[in-house]
N, C-alpha and C positions, 0 to 999 in steps of 0.2 A: 489746396496748395497750388501754387502757380507753376507754370512751365516757362521760365524766363531764360533767355539766352542773351548774354551781354557781350557784345563785340568789343574786345579789349585789344586793340591793335597797337603793337609796338613795332619799331624798326626791327629788321631781321635779328634773330638771336645772336648774341655775341659772347665774347669771352669774359670770364670774371674770376677773381681770386681773392685773397684776403691779406693785403699788405697794409702797413700803416700802424696805427696805435694798437699795441698788443701787450702781452705780459712783460715786455721789456720796460714799459713805463706806466705800469698800472696805476700807481699812486703818485704820479708826478705831473698832474694837470695843473694849469694855472687857475687862480681864483675865479677868473672870468669863465673858464670852461666848466668849473665845478658848479657855478651858479646857474649856468644855462642848461635848460632841460630840453630834450628833443623827442621827436616821434620815433626815431630809429636808433639803432645801435651806432655808436660814434666811430666804429672802426671800419666803416665802409669806405675806405680811401683807395682801394685798389680796384681790380676788375674781377669778374668771375666768368667762367665758361659754362654755357648752358646748352643742353640738348633739346630745349623747347623749340620746336619748329613754329614758323609764323602761323601756319594753318591751325596748329594746336591751340595757340594763344587766341586766335579769332573764334574758335569753337568752344572755348572754355565756358562753362555755365556758372552762373552765380545765383544763389537762392535754392530753394527746394523744388525739385521737379519729380516727374513720375518715372523716370528711367531707373531700373533696378541697379542697385550698387551693393558692394560687398559690406558696407557699413551703414547702419541706420542713422539718420540725422538726429533722432531722439537720443542716441547714445554718444555720438561724437560728431558734432556739427562740423568741426574743422576738417576732419577726415572725409566726411560726406561731400562737402563742397569741393575740396581740393584733390579728391582721389584721382580724378582723371589727369589733372595737371601734374601732380606729384609722381604719377606713374611714368611720366615722360622725362622727369629730372634724374639724370645720372651724374653725380658729382664727378668731374674730371679728376685725374690724378693730381692736378695743380690746385684743386679747390678744397676749401674747408667748409664752405657755406654757400648756399644759394638763397636769394630772395629777390623781390622786385626792386629794392633799393640798389642792390648790386647789378641787377639787369639793366636798369636805367643808367647807372654809372658806367656800365659797359658801352652803352650807346654813346654817351658823352665822350668817354675816353677814346672810342674808336674814331669819332669825328676829329678829335684833337690829334690823334696819331696820323691821320691823313695830312693834316697841316704840317706836322713835323717832317713827314717823309718828303712832301713837296719842297719844303724849305731846304732840307738837307741835300737835295739833289739838283736844285735849280741853278747852282753856280753863280748866283748873284751876290752882290754886296749891298747891305742895307744900312741906312743911316743909323748912327749910334743912338741907342736908347729907344728905338722903335721895338714893338713886340716882335716883329720879324727878325731883327738883329739879335735880340736876346734869346729867342727860342732857337734860332739856327746855331748860335755859338754855344749856348748851354748844352744842346744835344751833342755837339761835337765833343765838349768836355766830358759829358756823361759816357759817351760811347767809345772814347779813345782809351782803351784798356792799357796800352803801353804808357800813355801819359800818366794815368792814374797810378800804375805800378811804380813808375819813376818818381812820382811825387811822394808816395808813401804817406807819412804823417805830415810831411812838408811844413807848412807854416805853424802847425800845432806842436811840432817837436820841441821848441824851446819851452813851451808851457808844460808839456809832459816831463821834460827834464827838470823843470823847477819843482815839480811834485816829487819825482823820484829822488832828487838830490837834496831835498830838504833835510837839514841836520837836526831840527827841533820842531816843536809844535808851532811856534811863531812863524818860522819859514814856510811850513806846510800851509798854514792859514793864509799867509800872504800869496802863495801860489794859487790857492783856490779863489781868493778874492780877485786877483788879476784875470784869471780865466773866466770868471763869472762876469766881471766888469767889461771885458772885451767882447765876449761871445755869448754869454748867458748860460754857460755850462754850470750845473749844480750837482754836487754829489753828496756831500755831508752837511756843509754849512756854507752860507755866502750867496745862495741863490735868492732872487727876488723877482717879483712882477709888479708892474704899476698898473693899477686897475681902479675902477670906481670904488669910492669908499662906501661900504654897506650902510653906514649910518647917515651919510650925506652923499647921495649918488650924483650930485652935481659937481663933486670934487674928486680929484684923484688922490690915492694914497699908495704907499709902498707896502706890499705884502711880502713878508719874509717867508721864503719857501721852506718846506720840509725836505728831509733827505730822500734821495732816490732809493726806493726799496726794491729795485731790480725786478724780479719776477712777481713781487707783490706780497703783501701781508696775507691775503686770502689763500694764496698758494702755499706760502711758508707754514701757515698754521692750519691748513685744511686737513681733514681726516682722509680724504680720498685722492690727494694730490702728490703723495710722496714720490711717485715715479717721475712726475714732471719736474719736481724740485731737483731730483737726482740728475735728470737730463740737463737741466739748466746749469748745475754745478759742473758737469762735464764740459759744457760750453764755456764757462768761465775759465776752466783749466786750459782748454784749447786756445782761447783767445790770448791768454797770457803766454802760452808757448809760441804762438804766432808773433807776439810782440818781441820775443827773443829770450824768454826765460827757459832754463833747462827744465826737464821733466820734474826733477825733485823740487826746484824752486817754485814752479807753477803749482805743484800739488800742495806745498806748504802755504803758499799765498791763497790758494782756493779755500783751504781749511780756515785760515784766519778771516777771509772775507765772509764765509758762511757763519762763523761765530759772531762777527759784528752784525751781519744782516739779521740773524735771529734775535739778537739783543735789541736792535733798533725796532724791528717789527713788533716786538712785545710791547713797546711803548707808543706805537703808532695808531692813529685813529682808523676806524673801519671806513669803508667807502661810504656807507650810509651816514656816518657821523660827519663826514666832510661836507655834506650838504646842509648841516644844521648851523646857522649863524650864531646861535647861542653858544656853540662849542668852538667855532673857528674864528669868530670876530673878537680878537683879544688885542686891545689897544695898549701900546707901550711907547713911552718916550725913549730917547736914546739912552738916557741914564738908566731907565728900567731895563732896557735891553742888556746893558752892561751887567746888571744884577742877575739877569737870566743866564747870560753867557759869561760866567766869571772867568773862564779859561780863554777868552777871546778879547783882543783889543778892539772893542766895538767901534769906537770913533775912527780908528784907522781903517777898519774894514768898510765902513759906510763911505768914507772918502774915496777909497779905491773903487767901490762900486758906483760912485757918482751920485749917491742919494743921501749925502750928509745934510744936516740942517733942517730936517723935516720935524713938524710938530708931533707927528704920530707915525708909528710903524705897527703894522698888523701882523701878529704872530698867529699862524693858522693852527699849528699843532704844538701846544705848550708842553705837554708831557714828553713828546718826542724831542723837543728842543732841550728840555732838562736832561734827557738821556744822552743826547749828542754832546752836551757840555761835559757830562761826566766821563765821556769816552775820550775827550780831547786832552789826554795826558801822555807824557813821554813814553810810558811803557807800551802804549798802543800805537806809537808813531808808525812803525813798519806796516802794521795791519791797516791803518788809516790810509797810508800812501798806496797800498795795494788796492784797497777798495776804490779810491778815487781814480786810480790808473785804469782799473777795469771799466768804471763808469764812462770815462772818456773814450776808451776803445769801443765800448758798446754804442755810445752815442754817435761816433764817427764812422762806424763800420760800413754803413750803406754807401758812404761817399769816399771811402778809402781804397786801398789796393785790393786786388782780387782775392787774396787770402782771407782778409777780414770779411769781404762781401760774402764769400762762400760759407764761412762759418755762421755768419748772422742769418743767412738764408736757410741753412740747414736747421738751425735751432728753431726759428720761427715755424718752419714747416713741421718739425717734430712736435712742437707744442700744440699745433692746430690739427694734427693728423693728416697733413698733406704729404703725399708720397712722391711727388714729382715737381721740380721747380719750373718756373716759367722760363722761356727762352730769353737770351740776353736782350734782344731787341725790345721785347715787351717790357722788361724791367727798366730798361733805359728810358723808354718813352713815358712810363708812369712817373719815373723820378724827375724827368724834365718838367712834366706837368705840375708835380708837387712843388718844385722850386720856383715856378713862375705862375702862381695861381691867378693873380689879377690880370696878367697879360693874356692868359688863356680865357679869362672871364670876359674881357672886352670882345674877343673874337666870338665867343659863344653867344653873347647877347645879340651881336650884329646878325648872326645867321639863324637863330632859333627862337627868339622871344616873340610871343604873340600878345599884342595889346588887347585883343578881343577876349582871350582866355583870362588875362589879368582882370579885366572888368567884370567878367562872370564870377570869378573867385571873390572879388571885392564885394559883390552883392551877397554872396553866400556868407562871407564874414559878418556883414551887417546883420543878416538874419540870425546867425548863431549868437552874436553878442546880445541881441535883443531877447532871444530865448533864454540865454543864461541869466539875464536880469529877472525874468519871470521865475526861473527855478530858484534863485536866491530869495525872492519874495515869499516863496512857499515854505521856506525852512522855519518851522515852528520853534526850533531850539536857538535861533538867532534873534537878538533884540532889534527893534526898528533902527536904532542908531548904528548898530553894526551892519545891518543890511544896507543902510545908506552909504556907509563907507565902502562896502563891497561893490555896490553899483557904481560908485564914483570911480573905483578902480577899473571897471569895465568901460566906463565912458571916456576915461583918459588914456586907455590902452593904445599905444602906438602900433601901427600896422606897416610892415615893410614887405613889399611884394616885388619880386623880379630881380632888381639890381639897384645899386646906389645912383643917385643923380650925379654925385661927384665921386670919382674913384679915390680910394685911400692914398694918402701921400706915399705910403710904402711902395706903391706900384712904380712910381718914377724914381724913388730913392734907390730901388734895386736895379743895379747896373751889372752887366755881364762882361767880363774880360775874356776875349778869345784866347785859345792856346797860342796863336801866332803873336800875341802881345804879352805872353808870360802867364796867362790864366790857366787854371785847372779846375776840375770839379770841386776839389776840396777848398780851394781859395774862393771860388764863387759861392759855395755853400756858406763859408764863414762870412762873406759879405752879407748874405741874406740874414744870418744871425745878428750881425751888427746893425743892419737896417731895422730889425725888429726891436732891438734895444734902443736905438736912437729915436725911433717913433714913439716908444713909451716915455723916454726921458723928455721929449718935447712936450708931452702932455702934462708932465708934472708942473703944478703951479698954475695951470689953466683951468677954465671951466669945461665941463664935459659937453661935447657936441653930440647930442643924441641922434642926429641924422646920420652919423657915420655907420658904416657897415663893417663887420668883421667876418662875414660869411660870404663866400664867393657865389656868383649867380649859377655856376655849374654844379653846385652842391646838391646832392639828392637827399634832402632832409628838410625838416621844418623845426623851428625852435621857439621857446619862450625864454626871454631874458628878464629875470625879476628886477635887476638893477636899473633897467630902463622901462620896466612894465611894457614890454613890446613883444609882439609875435612876428616871426620872420619866415617868409616863404620864398626861398630862392627860385629863380626862373625855372630851373631844371625839374622841379617836382610838379610843375603844372602840366602834366602829361599823363597819358594812360600808363598803368591802370588806375592811378589816383584821381585823375580828372580826364574826362572824355566828353567833348561837347555833343557827341552822338548818343551818349548814355541817357537813361531816364533820370529824372530828378532824384528818385529814391536811390539809384545806384551812385550818383555823384555825391549825395549826402553820406552814403556809406563809405565812399572813397575819400575825396579831398575834404568833404564835410567832417568826417570822423577825425582826420588829421588836424583840421582847424580847431574843432571843439576840444581835442586832446590838448593842444597848445594853450587854448584859453583856460582850460581846467588847471593847467600848471600854475596859473596865477593864484589858485586857491588850494594847491596841494600842501603837503605837510611842511614843505620848505617855502614855497611861493607865498603861502598865506601869512608869512611873517614879515612881508614887505608891503609898504603902503602904495598908494597910487603914483607916488613920485619915484618909486624904486628904492626907498629907504627901509633899512631894517628897523621896523617899528611895530611892535605887537599891538594891534588895534582891536583885539578881542577882549571881552571880559573874562575873568577867571572862570566863571561858570561855563561860558561858551568854549573856552580852551579845554576844560575838563571833558565836555561832551565831544568835542572834536577828537580828543585823544582816545576817548572810549570808542568812537566810530572807527578811528584809525586802527586801533588794536583788533577790532573785529575783522578788518580787512587783512591785517597781518596774519591772523589765525586762519582765516579763510584760504589764503594763498599758500600757507604752510601745509595745507592738506594735499596740494598738487605736487606731482613729481615727474621727473624725466630721468630715464635710465636708472630708476630705482633711487634717485637722489631727490630729496625734498627741495622745493623752491624756497628761497630765503625771503619770507614775507617782509622782513625789516628792510633788507637791501632794496627790494622792488616796490616799497610802499608808495613813493611819489608817483611812479609811472602807473601803478595800479589804480591809484586815485584818479589820475588823469584819464586812463582808459575807461573806467567806470563812469566818470562824469561826462565824458564825450558821448558814450552810448545813451545816457539819460537825455542829453541835449538833442541828439539827432532824432531819437524816437519821440521826444516831446514835439519837435517840429513837425514830424510826419503825422502824428496823431494816430487815428484808427484806420488809416489807409493800408489795408493788408498787403496789397500788391507792392506798394512803395516800401513797406517794412521788409518784405521778403527780399526785394532788390537790395536794400541797404544792408541787411544782415549778410546776404551772400557776397556783396561786393567787399565789405569790410573783411570778411573771412578770406576771400580770394586774395586780397592785398597782403595778408600776413602769411601766405604760403611760404614755406621755407624748408630747406634740407641742410643737415649739418653732419660733419664727422663726429664721432663720439668724443674725440679730444676737444673739438671746438665747442661742443655742447658743454663739456666740463668747464671750459674757459668761461662760457656765458653764465653758467650757474654760479660760478665763484666770483665773477667780477661785474657782470652787467646789471644795471639798475632796472632794466626791463625784464619782465618774465619771458620765458621762451614763447615764441610766436603761437604755438598751438594752445598754450595756456592763456595767452592774451585774448584769444578768441573764445575758447570754451568757458573760461572762468567768468568773463564779462557777460556773455550771453546767458549763462546759468543764473546770474544775479539780475537779469533784466526782465521786468514784469511783462513788457511788450512781446518778448520772445515767446512767453507762454500763451499770450493772447492769440497768436496766429498759428502756432504749431501745436500739435497733439503730443504734449510732453506729460508723461505719467510718473507717479512716484517710483515706479520700478525701472525707469529709464536712466541711462548714464548721465544725461544732461540735467536731470532734475535736482533742484535744491529747494528745500522747503522755504516758503515765504519768510518765515522768521529768521532764517539763516542767510538770506540774501543781503549783500553788503553794498556800501557806497556812502560817500559823504554827501553827494549832491543827488538826491533821489526825488 
């Protein structure tokens, strides 16, 4: 066994939390978001606070060494490698989660905060439309609580009134369509996204969105989540009272919202089903949409939304659409109005007056197990960054992007793509014709690293009106919503530009997009601990190499494998091969079902795609390394170190119910226990915790 010390130097430890995508919008992602798979959990939008000192990070060890520890690597490799690091992690009262994605996000966020502080205090006036002007004026709008409280629902009040005052279902539907057409809000019906057509990814199509299921189907129907649902319903009640309802009115409305929610969730697809194009790609003409939504004037709705006259409309969740249609009757009018009213209040809460902000913050913290809120300044700065992502992106690239690191990672990508080709050639269950198609998919895979050559049009379309000219946080946020809609509408009827980016360079993540057959590595992930030019080749293969191979593997996971080299939904496998693929997939599902956290089993169906990608990534990097034991030790240790994490019990419950990734500890131990090379270099016996018999080891790409 080696005694390897990997210097993983980061900037000084910073603060991190967990804001952003959470149980408030669990099942309301866009088709593009659902299609895109990533290496990390998608809710790392905030910051986290860490107690990891710089010297502790520099001294952290990766791989197996001779130093005595409380746990044997043969029983729990994850705990063995990360024991020293995790002993230094103490989740702050403001935190639900700690991991390296959050740590790096904290580095980026801290640097952007310095820019905001400097601009807010410099007393200068900047030219309209420059990043400096937008950031300076947006922060003033965000941080001016008096202005926010005076604005209230402001420009949204007429839309809320049109919902509340609707005298019948037709008026109610008109109100929803206008709200969606203007700002993109979707509650029950009328929401849409414009995205690449799954059957012809060179074209854009209109996807009709499903209903907002609030805390989400997984929570509503979960066996261990009742207390969280009860907390959420209390939040619904409190928000309605903040809106102005009496206690009795709010209680009655909350009951009716719960009844509708449970009815809708019963007919809603599961998270794993949303990734299956065979289930979600349902083409309708406008006439057929009218037959689906018999209680809606579909032509009128499509005109109001600005998407009339299309040859096709894609319905994502047909059964839920049928359920929604059955609910759109006069006897449900008040319950429907209450439901849509709450959805609007919940969507706007972070940008509205202080009462809504406080309730939203308290609910999110309660669901995640956070016991203390961030200070106002931190929240305001995060919100400013969220509202101007591309302006901050240009600043980040200017200050932090390394062309040298980009070139080194490009070389590693070439190496991994070539190795994956060899892995595919070895698969005896695939025909030569199918192997050729798979290799073609590798050869045509687009690689995006760093940042776009041309910034998205939405960057310049987004303009900020200062308070001095009548602007407010809410009005500027609504402009950002309108910009997103206008950018989508401009795409309709045009050919897809595959060079465009929809991921900012400061994003700490990596992704595979099946509709473009592309892998994306934003600038910010090209740093330690994922990549470090001072590390050994083995450590970097276990770091950024594992990340790259994971994303490449997504091209052949249970969802990605259904798309061809052009990004079209096109099943290019024989029936016999599909049957074998499904058999191998089921063995992976059952394998992961045996793992648990907090006494709760991992959902092998929910996590199948990510598990396939993790297993395939490990096969790829160990194949590249071969029988170099020192490099394998470095790679295993680095990969394990990179997935170190700590969570509150509530946040782990959230992950187990909604995340398509297995918990990080299981991502490590389950993958290594199914990796033959792991047994080749370590002394793992049948009586050890990490041991899995050869016949029970799993993976599609072995």
